[in-house]
C-alpha positions in Angstrom: 0.0 0.0 0.0 1.2 3.5 -0.8 2.4 5.7 2.1 0.4 9.0 2.3 2.4 12.2 2.4 1.2 15.8 2.7 0.1 17.1 -0.7 2.7 19.8 -0.8 5.4 17.1 -0.5 4.0 15.3 -3.5 4.7 18.1 -5.9 7.8 17.4 -8.0 9.7 20.6 -7.9 13.1 21.1 -9.6 14.8 20.9 -6.2 13.1 17.6 -5.3 13.7 16.1 -8.7 17.4 17.0 -8.3 17.4 15.0 -5.0 15.4 12.0 -6.5 17.1 11.7 -9.9 20.3 10.1 -8.5 18.2 7.3 -6.9 17.1 6.1 -10.4 18.9 4.1 -13.1 20.3 6.0 -16.1 17.8 6.6 -18.9 20.0 4.9 -21.6 18.3 2.1 -23.4 20.2 -1.1 -24.0 18.4 -1.9 -27.2 15.1 -1.3 -28.8 12.6 1.4 -27.9 13.8 4.2 -25.6 12.5 3.9 -22.0 9.8 6.3 -20.7 11.1 9.3 -18.9 11.6 8.7 -15.1 10.4 12.2 -14.2 7.1 11.9 -16.1 6.4 8.5 -14.7 7.2 9.6 -11.2 4.9 12.6 -11.6 2.1 10.1 -12.7 2.8 8.0 -9.6 2.6 11.0 -7.3 -0.6 12.1 -9.1 -2.1 8.7 -8.2 -1.1 9.1 -4.6 -2.3 12.7 -4.4 -5.7 12.1 -6.0 -6.4 8.6 -4.8 -7.3 7.6 -8.3 -6.8 4.1 -9.7 -3.9 3.4 -12.0 -6.3 3.1 -15.0 -7.3 6.7 -14.4 -3.8 8.1 -15.0 -4.1 11.0 -17.5 -2.7 10.2 -20.9 -0.2 13.0 -20.7 1.7 10.9 -18.3 1.8 7.9 -20.7 0.2 4.6 -20.6 -1.1 3.6 -17.2 0.3 0.1 -17.6 3.8 1.6 -18.0 3.4 3.9 -14.9 2.1 0.9 -12.8 4.8 -1.5 -14.0 7.6 1.1 -13.2 6.0 1.7 -9.8 5.9 -2.1 -9.1 9.6 -2.4 -10.2 10.7 0.5 -8.0 8.6 -0.8 -5.1 10.2 -4.2 -5.3 13.7 -2.7 -5.5 13.1 -0.4 -2.5 13.5 2.7 -4.7 9.9 3.8 -4.1 10.5 3.9 -0.3 13.7 5.9 -0.9 11.7 8.4 -3.1 9.1 8.8 -0.4 11.7 9.3 2.3 13.3 11.9 0.1 10.0 13.7 -0.5 9.3 13.5 3.2 12.7 15.0 4.1 14.0 11.8 5.7 16.9 11.3 3.2 19.6 12.8 5.5 19.2 16.3 4.0 17.6 18.8 6.3 16.9 21.3 3.6 13.3 21.3 2.4 
């Protein structure tokens, strides 16, 4: 289940993105189709958390809901999602918010 954070902490500002981006794998495809942009997919995940909507209701400007959900599942399994939440909540060892 997703951890609930204050809505203001779910906004993906430039500063927050700069702190989260290093947690994610590089965006270079090995072969085939280029991967979907991490930042766009993360914004979609935060939209789901913020609105309480289902994955299938993700607006098309974020990409296919299946892609958003599968990336969320991969990040959750790898522990990255929790690191993202900790960073957004200010529990990443950096006291600046």
